Every structure is written in structure tokens, then in C-alpha cells.
C-alpha positions as CSV (number, residue, x, y, z in Angstrom):
1,M,73.9,-28.6,7.3
2,T,73.9,-25.5,5.1
3,A,74.5,-21.9,6.6
4,R,70.7,-21.2,5.9
5,H,69.7,-24.4,8.1
6,L,72.3,-23.4,10.8
7,R,70.7,-19.8,11.1
8,L,67.3,-21.1,11.2
9,L,68.4,-23.6,14.0
10,L,70.1,-20.9,16.0
11,L,67.2,-18.5,15.6
12,A,64.7,-21.3,17.0
13,V,67.2,-21.9,19.8
14,A,67.1,-18.0,20.7
15,L,63.6,-17.6,20.7
16,F,62.8,-21.2,22.8
17,L,65.4,-20.8,25.5
18,P,64.0,-17.5,27.1
19,V,60.5,-19.0,27.3
20,A,61.7,-22.2,28.4
21,S,64.1,-20.9,31.0
22,L,60.9,-19.0,32.7
23,I,58.9,-22.0,33.4
24,P,61.5,-23.5,35.9
25,L,63.0,-20.3,37.1
26,G,59.3,-18.5,37.6
27,S,58.1,-21.8,39.2
28,Y,61.0,-21.8,41.8
29,W,60.8,-18.2,42.5
30,L,57.0,-18.8,43.3
31,W,57.9,-21.8,45.5
32,Q,60.7,-19.6,47.1
33,N,58.3,-17.0,48.2
34,G,55.5,-19.3,49.1
35,F,53.1,-18.1,46.1
36,L,53.2,-21.5,44.2
37,L,50.0,-23.1,45.8
38,H,48.3,-19.5,45.2
39,W,49.3,-19.1,41.7
40,S,48.3,-22.6,40.8
41,I,44.8,-22.3,42.1
42,A,44.3,-18.8,40.6
43,A,45.4,-20.3,37.3
44,C,43.0,-23.1,37.6
45,A,40.1,-20.9,38.4
46,I,40.8,-18.6,35.5
47,V,41.0,-21.4,33.0
48,L,37.7,-22.7,34.4
49,A,36.1,-19.5,34.3
50,S,37.2,-18.9,30.3
51,Y,36.2,-22.6,29.6
52,L,32.7,-21.8,31.0
53,L,32.5,-18.5,29.1
54,Q,33.6,-19.9,26.0
55,R,31.2,-22.8,26.4
56,R,28.2,-20.5,26.7
57,L,29.4,-18.5,23.7
58,I,29.8,-21.5,21.3
59,L,26.8,-23.7,22.2
60,P,24.0,-22.8,20.0
61,A,21.2,-20.5,20.9
62,P,18.2,-22.4,22.6
63,P,15.2,-23.3,20.4
64,S,13.1,-20.4,22.1
65,A,15.7,-17.6,20.9
66,V,14.5,-15.9,17.7
67,Q,16.8,-17.2,14.8
68,V,17.5,-15.2,11.8
69,P,17.8,-17.6,8.8
70,D,20.7,-17.5,6.5
71,E,20.6,-16.5,3.1
72,N,20.9,-20.0,1.8
73,E,17.9,-21.0,4.2
74,V,15.3,-18.8,2.4
75,A,13.1,-20.3,-0.2
76,D,13.2,-18.7,-3.8
77,V,9.8,-16.6,-4.1
78,A,9.6,-18.0,-7.7
79,W,9.2,-21.5,-6.8
80,N,5.9,-23.1,-7.3
81,P,4.1,-25.1,-4.7
82,L,5.7,-28.5,-5.7
83,Q,9.3,-26.9,-5.4
84,M,8.4,-25.7,-2.1
85,R,7.6,-29.1,-1.0
86,A,10.8,-30.5,-2.3
87,W,12.6,-27.3,-0.3
88,E,10.8,-28.9,2.9
89,D,12.4,-32.2,2.0
90,V,15.7,-30.7,1.8
91,Q,15.4,-28.8,5.2
92,R,14.5,-32.2,7.0
93,L,17.4,-33.8,5.5
94,A,19.7,-30.8,6.3
95,E,18.3,-31.2,10.0
96,E,19.4,-34.8,10.2
97,A,22.7,-34.3,8.3
98,K,25.7,-35.5,10.8
99,P,28.9,-33.8,10.8
100,E,30.9,-37.0,10.0
101,R,29.0,-37.1,6.4
102,L,31.4,-34.6,5.4
103,A,34.6,-36.2,6.8
104,S,35.7,-37.4,3.6
105,R,35.3,-36.9,-0.4
106,D,33.2,-40.0,-0.6
107,A,31.0,-39.3,2.4
108,A,30.3,-35.5,1.0
109,L,29.5,-36.9,-2.7
110,N,27.0,-39.5,-1.0
111,L,25.5,-36.6,1.0
112,G,25.2,-34.6,-2.1
113,L,23.7,-37.4,-4.2
114,E,21.3,-38.1,-1.7
115,T,20.0,-34.7,-1.5
116,V,19.7,-34.5,-5.1
117,E,17.8,-37.9,-5.1
118,V,15.3,-36.4,-2.5
119,V,14.6,-33.3,-5.0
120,A,14.4,-35.6,-8.1
121,K,11.9,-37.9,-6.6
122,R,9.8,-35.1,-5.3
123,L,9.8,-33.1,-8.8
124,H,9.4,-36.2,-10.7
125,P,7.5,-38.9,-9.0
126,E,6.0,-40.4,-11.9
127,R,9.4,-41.4,-13.3
128,R,11.5,-44.5,-12.5
129,D,14.9,-42.7,-13.1
130,P,14.1,-39.4,-11.7
131,L,18.0,-38.6,-11.4
132,L,18.2,-38.3,-15.0
133,Q,15.3,-36.0,-15.7
134,F,17.6,-32.9,-17.0
135,T,18.9,-31.9,-20.0
136,V,22.8,-31.2,-20.8
137,P,22.5,-27.2,-21.1
138,E,20.8,-27.5,-17.5
139,A,23.8,-29.5,-16.2
140,L,26.0,-27.1,-17.6
141,A,24.1,-24.2,-16.0
142,V,24.5,-25.7,-12.7
143,V,28.2,-26.1,-13.1
144,E,28.3,-22.4,-14.0
145,R,26.3,-21.1,-11.3
146,T,28.2,-23.4,-8.8
147,S,31.4,-22.0,-10.1
148,K,30.5,-18.5,-9.6
149,G,29.4,-19.2,-6.1
150,L,32.6,-20.9,-5.2
151,N,34.5,-18.0,-6.6
152,R,32.7,-15.6,-4.6
153,F,33.1,-17.6,-1.5
154,L,36.7,-18.0,-1.8
155,I,37.2,-14.5,-2.6
156,D,34.8,-13.1,0.4
157,N,35.7,-15.4,3.1
158,F,39.6,-16.2,2.8
159,P,42.4,-13.7,3.5
160,L,44.0,-13.0,0.4
161,G,41.8,-15.6,-1.4
162,D,42.0,-13.6,-4.8
163,R,45.8,-13.7,-4.6
164,I,46.6,-17.4,-3.5
165,T,48.1,-19.3,-6.6
166,V,47.7,-22.9,-7.2
167,A,51.4,-23.3,-6.8
168,Q,51.2,-21.9,-3.1
169,V,48.1,-24.2,-2.4
170,M,50.3,-27.1,-3.5
171,W,53.4,-26.2,-1.5
172,L,50.9,-25.8,1.6
173,Y,49.7,-29.6,0.8
174,R,53.2,-31.0,0.6
175,W,54.3,-29.6,3.8
176,R,50.8,-31.1,5.7
177,G,53.1,-33.6,7.3
178,A,54.7,-30.8,9.5
179,L,51.7,-31.2,11.5
180,D,52.7,-34.5,12.8
181,W,56.1,-33.2,13.7
182,A,54.5,-30.6,15.5
183,E,52.3,-33.0,17.6
184,K,55.3,-35.0,18.4
185,G,57.5,-32.4,19.7
186,H,54.4,-31.2,21.9
187,D,54.4,-34.6,23.2
188,L,58.0,-34.4,24.1
189,W,57.4,-31.2,25.6
190,R,54.9,-32.4,28.1
191,V,57.3,-34.9,29.4
192,V,60.1,-32.1,30.0
193,R,57.8,-30.0,31.9
194,L,57.2,-32.8,34.4
195,L,60.2,-31.5,36.2
196,N,57.8,-29.2,37.7
197,P,54.7,-31.3,38.6
198,M,52.4,-28.1,39.7
199,T,53.1,-26.4,36.5
200,A,52.5,-29.3,34.6
201,A,49.2,-30.2,36.2
202,T,48.1,-26.6,35.6
203,H,49.0,-26.7,32.1
204,E,47.7,-30.1,31.6
205,L,44.3,-28.9,32.9
206,R,44.4,-26.0,30.7
207,E,45.2,-27.7,27.5
208,R,42.5,-30.3,28.3
209,F,39.7,-27.5,28.5
210,T,41.2,-25.7,25.3
211,R,40.9,-29.1,23.7
212,Q,37.2,-29.6,24.7
213,I,36.3,-26.1,23.7
214,Y,38.1,-26.8,20.4
215,E,36.1,-30.0,19.8
216,M,32.7,-28.4,20.8
217,G,33.4,-25.3,18.4
218,R,34.7,-27.6,15.6
219,E,31.6,-30.1,15.9
220,H,29.2,-26.9,16.0
221,L,31.0,-25.5,12.6
222,A,30.9,-29.0,11.0
223,K,27.1,-29.2,11.7
224,R,26.6,-25.8,10.3
225,L,28.6,-26.7,7.3
226,A,26.8,-29.9,6.6
227,R,23.6,-27.9,7.1
228,A,24.8,-25.5,4.5
229,F,26.1,-28.0,2.2
230,V,22.4,-29.9,2.0
231,M,20.6,-26.6,1.5
232,E,23.1,-25.4,-1.2
233,A,22.9,-28.7,-3.0
234,G,19.1,-28.8,-2.7
235,R,18.6,-25.4,-3.9
236,A,20.8,-26.2,-7.0
237,A,18.9,-29.6,-7.5
238,I,15.6,-27.8,-7.4
239,D,16.3,-25.5,-10.1
240,L,17.7,-28.1,-12.1
241,Y,14.7,-30.6,-11.8
242,G,12.2,-27.8,-11.7
243,G,13.2,-26.5,-15.2
244,A,14.0,-23.1,-14.1
245,L,17.5,-23.3,-15.8
246,R,15.8,-23.9,-19.3
247,V,14.6,-20.4,-19.5
248,S,17.2,-17.2,-19.4
249,R,16.4,-13.9,-17.9
250,E,16.5,-12.6,-21.5
251,D,13.9,-14.9,-22.4
252,L,11.9,-14.3,-19.4
253,A,12.0,-10.4,-20.2
254,R,11.1,-10.7,-23.9
255,H,8.2,-13.4,-23.6
256,L,4.7,-12.8,-23.9
257,S,2.2,-15.4,-23.4
258,S,-0.2,-16.3,-26.0
259,D,-3.2,-14.9,-24.2
260,T,-1.4,-11.5,-23.6
261,E,-0.4,-11.6,-27.8
262,R,-3.9,-11.8,-28.4
263,D,-5.2,-9.3,-26.3
264,L,-2.4,-6.8,-26.9
265,A,-3.0,-7.3,-30.8
266,S,-6.5,-6.1,-30.3
267,L,-5.1,-3.0,-28.6
268,Q,-2.3,-2.6,-31.2
269,A,0.4,-2.6,-28.5
270,R,3.3,-4.8,-27.3
271,E,5.4,-4.5,-24.2
272,A,6.6,-6.6,-21.3
273,E,4.3,-9.2,-20.1
274,P,2.0,-7.4,-17.8
275,L,-0.2,-8.6,-14.8
276,R,-3.6,-10.0,-15.8
277,I,-6.2,-9.3,-13.4
278,L,-9.6,-11.1,-14.2
279,V,-13.1,-9.8,-13.1
280,A,-15.5,-12.4,-12.7
281,G,-18.8,-12.8,-11.2
282,Q,-22.9,-13.1,-11.7
283,R,-24.4,-11.3,-14.6
284,G,-25.4,-8.0,-13.5
285,A,-23.0,-7.8,-10.6
286,G,-21.5,-4.8,-12.1
287,K,-18.3,-6.0,-13.7
288,S,-18.1,-3.5,-16.6
289,A,-19.0,-0.6,-14.5
290,L,-16.2,-1.7,-11.9
291,I,-13.7,-1.9,-14.8
292,N,-14.7,1.7,-15.9
293,A,-14.4,3.0,-12.6
294,L,-10.8,1.5,-12.3
295,A,-9.7,2.3,-15.7
296,G,-10.4,6.0,-15.2
297,E,-12.2,6.3,-18.7
298,V,-15.2,4.6,-20.5
299,E,-13.7,1.8,-22.4
300,A,-16.4,-0.6,-21.9
301,V,-19.7,1.7,-22.1
302,V,-22.2,-0.1,-19.5
303,D,-25.3,1.3,-21.3
304,A,-24.4,0.0,-24.6
305,L,-23.0,-3.5,-23.3
306,P,-24.8,-4.1,-20.3
307,T,-23.4,-7.7,-20.2
308,T,-20.1,-9.0,-21.5
309,S,-20.4,-11.9,-24.0
310,S,-16.9,-12.8,-24.3
311,Y,-13.6,-12.1,-22.5
312,S,-12.4,-8.7,-23.3
313,A,-9.0,-6.9,-22.2
314,Y,-8.3,-3.4,-21.2
315,R,-5.3,-1.5,-20.2
316,L,-4.8,-0.5,-16.2
317,T,-2.4,2.0,-15.3
318,R,-1.9,3.3,-11.7
319,E,0.9,4.5,-9.8
320,G,2.3,1.8,-7.6
321,L,0.9,-1.0,-10.0
322,P,3.3,-2.8,-12.7
323,G,1.7,-2.8,-16.1
324,A,-1.4,-4.4,-15.9
325,L,-4.5,-5.7,-18.3
326,I,-7.9,-6.2,-16.7
327,I,-10.0,-9.0,-18.3
328,D,-13.9,-8.6,-18.4
329,S,-15.6,-12.0,-18.4
330,P,-19.1,-12.9,-19.1
331,G,-21.6,-13.1,-16.4
332,L,-22.0,-16.5,-14.9
333,T,-25.5,-18.1,-15.5
334,T,-24.9,-21.8,-16.2
335,A,-22.4,-24.7,-15.4
336,K,-20.9,-24.4,-18.6
337,D,-19.9,-20.8,-17.8
338,I,-18.2,-22.1,-14.5
339,G,-16.0,-24.5,-16.7
340,D,-15.0,-22.0,-19.2
341,L,-14.0,-19.3,-16.3
342,A,-11.9,-21.8,-14.6
343,T,-10.0,-22.5,-17.7
344,N,-9.4,-19.0,-18.4
345,A,-8.6,-18.3,-14.9
346,L,-5.2,-20.1,-15.5
347,A,-4.2,-17.0,-17.8
348,A,-4.9,-14.7,-14.6
349,D,-2.7,-13.3,-12.0
350,M,-5.3,-11.9,-9.9
351,V,-9.0,-12.2,-9.6
352,L,-11.7,-9.7,-8.5
353,W,-14.7,-11.6,-7.8
354,V,-17.8,-9.1,-8.2
355,S,-20.8,-9.8,-6.2
356,A,-24.0,-7.5,-5.5
357,A,-24.5,-6.6,-1.8
358,N,-28.4,-7.0,-2.5
359,Q,-28.3,-10.3,-4.0
360,A,-28.6,-13.2,-1.5
361,A,-28.4,-16.0,-4.3
362,R,-24.7,-16.9,-4.4
363,E,-24.8,-20.4,-4.9
364,I,-23.3,-20.2,-8.7
365,D,-20.5,-17.8,-7.0
366,R,-19.8,-20.7,-4.6
367,Q,-19.6,-23.3,-7.2
368,A,-17.6,-21.1,-9.7
369,I,-14.8,-20.0,-6.7
370,A,-14.4,-23.5,-5.9
371,A,-13.7,-24.6,-9.3
372,L,-11.3,-21.8,-9.7
373,K,-9.5,-22.9,-6.8
374,Q,-9.4,-26.7,-7.8
375,Q,-8.0,-25.5,-11.2
376,F,-4.8,-24.3,-9.7
377,E,-4.6,-26.9,-6.9
378,S,-4.6,-29.8,-9.5
379,D,-1.1,-28.1,-10.8
380,P,1.4,-28.1,-8.0
381,R,3.4,-26.1,-10.6
382,R,1.2,-23.2,-10.6
383,Q,0.4,-20.6,-7.9
384,K,-3.4,-19.8,-7.1
385,P,-3.6,-16.0,-7.7
386,P,-4.9,-13.6,-5.1
387,L,-8.7,-13.0,-4.8
388,V,-10.4,-10.0,-3.6
389,L,-14.2,-10.0,-3.1
390,V,-15.9,-6.6,-4.5
391,L,-19.0,-6.0,-3.0
392,T,-21.3,-3.7,-5.4
393,H,-24.5,-2.0,-5.1
394,I,-24.2,-1.1,-1.3
395,D,-26.0,1.9,-2.2
396,R,-29.3,-0.1,-2.6
397,L,-29.1,-1.4,0.9
398,R,-31.5,-0.3,3.7
399,P,-32.4,2.4,4.2
400,F,-33.2,2.5,0.7
401,D,-33.6,6.4,0.5
402,E,-30.3,7.0,2.0
403,W,-26.7,7.8,0.3
404,S,-24.4,10.2,2.1
405,P,-21.0,8.5,2.1
406,P,-18.4,8.3,3.3
407,Y,-19.4,5.4,5.6
408,D,-17.4,4.0,8.4
409,L,-18.3,0.3,8.9
410,T,-17.2,0.6,12.9
411,D,-19.9,3.4,13.3
412,R,-23.1,1.6,14.8
413,N,-24.9,4.8,14.9
414,R,-25.8,5.0,11.2
415,A,-28.2,2.6,9.7
416,K,-26.5,2.3,6.6
417,S,-23.0,1.6,7.9
418,N,-24.7,-1.2,9.8
419,S,-26.2,-2.8,6.6
420,I,-22.9,-2.4,4.5
421,R,-21.0,-4.1,7.4
422,S,-23.8,-7.0,7.7
423,A,-23.6,-7.4,4.0
424,V,-19.8,-7.6,4.0
425,E,-19.9,-10.2,6.7
426,A,-22.6,-12.4,4.9
427,A,-20.9,-12.3,1.7
428,S,-17.3,-13.3,3.3
429,A,-19.1,-16.1,4.9
430,D,-21.0,-17.3,2.0
431,L,-18.1,-17.2,-0.3
432,G,-15.2,-17.9,1.7
433,F,-13.4,-14.7,2.1
434,D,-11.8,-13.1,5.1
435,T,-13.4,-9.7,5.7
436,D,-10.3,-7.9,5.2
437,D,-10.3,-8.9,1.7
438,V,-14.0,-7.8,0.8
439,V,-14.2,-3.9,-0.4
440,P,-17.9,-2.8,-0.5
441,V,-18.1,-0.3,-3.5
442,R,-20.5,1.7,-5.5
443,V,-19.7,1.9,-9.3
444,D,-23.1,2.2,-11.3
445,N,-22.5,6.0,-11.6
446,P,-19.2,7.1,-12.8
447,S,-19.6,10.4,-11.3
448,A,-20.2,9.1,-8.1
449,A,-18.1,5.9,-7.6
450,Y,-17.4,5.4,-4.1
451,N,-14.6,3.3,-2.3
452,I,-12.6,2.8,-5.4
453,D,-9.3,4.1,-3.7
454,A,-9.6,1.3,-1.1
455,L,-9.9,-1.0,-3.8
456,W,-6.9,0.2,-5.5
457,G,-5.1,-0.1,-2.1
458,K,-6.1,-3.8,-1.8
459,I,-5.0,-4.4,-5.5
460,I,-1.5,-2.9,-4.9
461,A,-1.2,-4.5,-1.7
462,F,-1.7,-7.8,-3.6
463,A,0.6,-7.0,-6.4
464,P,3.7,-8.9,-5.2
465,D,1.5,-12.0,-4.7
466,A,0.2,-11.4,-8.3
467,Q,3.6,-10.8,-9.5
468,R,4.8,-14.2,-8.3
469,S,1.7,-15.7,-9.9
470,R,2.6,-14.0,-13.1
471,L,6.2,-15.4,-13.2
472,L,5.0,-19.1,-12.6
473,R,2.4,-18.5,-15.3
474,L,5.1,-17.3,-17.5
475,L,7.5,-19.9,-16.9
476,S,4.8,-22.6,-17.9
477,S,4.0,-20.4,-20.9
478,I,7.5,-20.4,-22.0
479,K,7.9,-24.0,-21.7
480,S,5.0,-24.9,-23.7
481,A,5.4,-22.1,-26.3
482,S,8.9,-22.7,-27.1
483,S,9.3,-26.5,-27.3
484,W,8.6,-26.7,-31.1
485,G,10.2,-23.7,-32.0
486,T,13.3,-24.6,-30.3
487,V,13.3,-27.9,-32.1
488,W,12.9,-26.3,-35.5
489,S,15.7,-23.8,-35.0
490,Q,18.1,-26.4,-34.0
491,A,17.2,-28.6,-36.9
492,A,17.8,-25.7,-38.9
493,N,21.2,-24.8,-37.5
494,A,22.3,-28.5,-37.6
495,G,21.4,-28.5,-41.2
496,R,23.5,-25.3,-42.1
497,I,26.3,-26.9,-40.2
498,F,25.8,-30.1,-42.1
499,R,26.0,-28.3,-45.5
500,R,28.9,-26.2,-44.7
501,T,30.9,-29.0,-43.5
502,F,30.0,-32.0,-45.9
503,L,28.4,-30.2,-49.2
504,S,30.5,-26.9,-49.3
505,R,32.8,-27.2,-52.6
506,D,35.2,-24.7,-51.5
507,P,38.6,-25.8,-50.6
508,P,39.8,-25.5,-47.2
509,Q,42.2,-22.3,-46.6
510,A,45.5,-22.6,-45.9
511,S,46.5,-21.8,-42.6
């Protein structure tokens, strides 16, 4: 035995003897003074009270309690409806995940594979091999993102996590067998303390309660870890199989859709992809006049162009609203117009549906709105844009000779207010809108436009939903626009590498 080992042994004995001597000597003193029974009862009561308190703190909250979702349980706002359904599948799998599925490396890998397979089957149901429907760059992007997440988790949650070296981790791993020796030493100590049965019984009771609390806490933690593992694996799988990793943030910031390029070319401008607000409705409903009122200047002259024969874009600016283009559409008259409108609506992020308050015939409006909704529902990778119903010509409602705004629709003492309120309720019922999404306006006279501020408020309130619709539209546009361009660029780069490698006559440089 070396001097170093001898010093460590003496130090252990010096620390152990005082503690070991207190147990028999203290117990003897308690027995001698008649307090041993009282002390044992009090110790058991304290242990039981501590057990009940810790059990209450460790057990999960009842279902009725308000739960704040963890960050990794919140869906990404950029996901399309199909990806949201895949996220619901992941959440169900996370609820059913058992703690023992993380008990070994193979079990954890199987759980992760099951999570990925659930997502792949949801996003690629038409494929016989959905697990392989991703590119090599996408796989590398997942590895990069996961590595960054693990690095942040290690640094933020482990003391000195940014300072521990691999050599220190390996040293701890080599000494993992010391835990078995510690457990054997504890078993020996349990035998020794039987010299004092009352004290031994008290300690056994305390250790049993403590072990049970530990087991409950460990099971609860393991359940949370299993849930978090499935959630994180599912989130990465949705991005992988949903195609989000094919587009970088830089490409998304620079890209312009073909529809916007065409419209901005006519305006001789180029800027980041704006919101696209489509204005639609029957001929004569007041679409062009509405655009004039919103734009603040006469870009579409109502007198010269009472009807719009094609889709025309105008720049729209307003504080609180991102850059936007407002698109005027031809008035609806035939079934062919409905088909054209539904197709062009795919390039819109918000729709202002214009209907005349004094016009009761709205069958073509109903058909067109249904076709527009069906167009988006048929593609689960797109988000239906928010719709606002703009009710025009409210000045032509009864009484016809009265027009003295403003009008409070809750005021039942004014005939005009009652007429406007009735028109709002009738139009919302006919076209399937909530009354809160119906804005009555007058726009035929730019100098006497009424309630445009309320319409602006509704547009700005729907801007976040429109931004999400814009993002999904832009992702779809990038994928379709960049496929052949990317292939051509890759082929050109490969040709240059081949030429430099095999056809260059320059001798290699000496190192």
C-alpha cells in the first residue's frame, strides 16, 4: 500500500468514526433517558410527512389544471395543413411512449425510427418507401441542426458543460463500477446497524420511503424525456420529409414568385416578396373604387375603367401592414370566370370579397367562394388565405334619401343603421362569413369614402394569417421554380470540375 492510499484510508476512518459512534451512543442515551420510543415515533412521523409532501410535488398536475406547453410541443407556424396532421400523429405517439423505450440504445433508436416512419407515411402516403423520400443535403441539414441543438442543451443544462473534456467523461465512465461497490458497502452497513433494532427500523422505513419517492420521480422524468424525444424527432422528421430543409433562409428572403415578378415588372420595381391581396366579386360591385380608396390615390380610374378586363396589380402601403400588392380581378359573370378566379387565387395571401349591399342575387358569389375554398383544400400543402367580405353601396339602402354618417349598427333608433345591420347579416348568411368578418363601406365617391379605416383594421388584423399563407406560397414557388435551374447549375459546375480534372494540360504543381 502506498503512502497516498494510506492517507486516504486514514482520512476515511477519521470521517466515518464520529458519525458511526453517534448512532449507538445516541441511541443508548435516548434509551437511558426514556426518550427512545418518543424519538422513533417522531422520526417516523417526520419521514411520513416528508414522503407525502414530496409525492404531492412530484406527481403530475391533474388534467383539469392549466398546462403551459413546452417550447418543443408547439407546432411551427410555417407548417402547412398536411404537416400539421403529421404533428398530430407525433403528439399521439409521444403520449403513448413508455419510459422503458429509452432504457437502451437499441430501444431509443427503435422509438426514433417509429417516429420518423409515422411522419414519412403521413407526408408521402403515395410512396411504397416513404422513409427514403429525402435528399442527401436535407439529411446533412438535419444532422447540422440536431448537433447545434445538442450543443446548446449540453451548455445550458449541465454544470460546467462547456468545460468538461472528453478525457474527463471517459474517466467517469471507467469508474462507473464504483457504484456497485458503494451499494455493497451500504448493504453491509444495514447489517451492522441491526445492533440497535429501533434505529435500524427507523432508517429502513426512511430509506424505503426515499427509494419510493426516487422511483416515482425517475419514472415521471423518464416519461417526460420519452415524450420530449419523440417530439424533437418528429419535428425534425416533419422538416425533413416536408421539404423545408431544401430552402435556405437566404433563398427565401431573395425569392420572388413568377406572379409577383410579372406584376412588379409592370411597375418597374423589385423588392422582397410582398403580400398579395386579391379583390374579387361580381361586375359592378365596386372593386376598382375600393382599391382607389385603399391605395389613397387614383391608380385605377373608375370613370375611365368601370370594369376590369384582366388581373391588375397596384402597390398598397399602410403603417402596420407589410409591403403588399393589391390585385384587381375581372368581374364575375359566367362559370368560366369562376374557374379563372379560383386558379388565380392560388397566388393570393388574402382575399377581399366585394359584394353590393343592395344586390340580393349572390348565387355566383356563393359558387365562386366555394370553388376558391375547394382549390386550397385540394392541396394540403397550402393554407387557405383569410377572407374578408366588403359590403359596398350601403348608401343606397333604405331610406334612400338619407346619408349622414357615421352609423352605429347597434343603434336601433336610426332606420339607416337598421338597414345596414340587416344587410350585413343577410350577406354573411348568404356567403358563409362571420358577421365580424363583414365590413360595410361606401367607396363610390373618393372624397366621401366611409368606413375605410375599419376595413384597414380588419386587413391588418388578418396580416399574420396572410403572412403564413404567403410563406407557404413562397416555399411552393421556390420548389417549382428552382428545380430545373438547380439541375442546370449543378450540371454546369460538374462540367467545369470534369474539365479542370481530366482535360487540363497544366502539370500539377509541386508541393
